[in-house]
N, C-alpha and C positions, 0 to 999 in steps of 0.2 A: 303757443310756444312750439316752435320748430325743432325736432332733433334731426342730427346728421345721422341717417340710417347707415351710412357708410362706416362710421366709427362704432355704433352700437353693436351691429352684427359680428365684427370679429371679437368684441369683447364679450360677447355671449357665447360664441364658439370656443373661445380659449378658456372661459370658465367651466364650460360643460367637459371639456377635454381634460381639465385638472381634477373635475370632480371624478370622472372614469378612471383617471391615473391613480388618484387616491385610493379608490375603492379596490382597483386591481392590486395594488400593492399591499393593502391591508389583508384582503381575502387570500392572497397566495402566500404571505408570510405567516398566517395564522397556523398552519400546520408545523412550520419549523418551532415556532413559540410554543405551541401545544407540547410537542415531544420533549422541547428542552425544559419545560416545566412540568412535565409529568401530569398532565391535565387530561380529563376525560372528554369524551366527545360532546357530551351534554354541556360542560361548562364551556367548551369553545363555541358551541352554538348560542349560549347565553351572552357571551362576550361580543360576539358578532351582531347579534340582535341589539344589544344595548349600543354598540357604536353606530349602527345604522339609524336607531331611533334618535341619539343624541346629534348626529350629524344632520339628519332631516330637521330636526327642531331648530338647530341653529341656522339652517338654511332659510327656514320660515321666520325667525327672529330677524336676520339680516334683511330678508326683504321687506319686512315690516318697518324696520327702522329706516331702510331707503325710501319706503313710501312716506314716512313721517317727515322726513328731512327734505324730501322733494316738495311736500305740501307747504312746508315753512318757507322755502325758498321763493316758491311762486307767489306767495301773498305779499 
């Protein structure tokens, strides 16, 4: 099964750019959110780490679901 690499590469680059944009928005806004909610630096660190873990696990889950659907389509 041949893929058109001219289509796949821009999709990968756009998705990577959106991930970087999302992370930069979240991590720069945590300072203002923490100040408005009167949070300590430890709780901000916990929330940031939890966000990164959930985001990474959702990426893994999405990749696995994509693999499973691709296997079903090829057979």
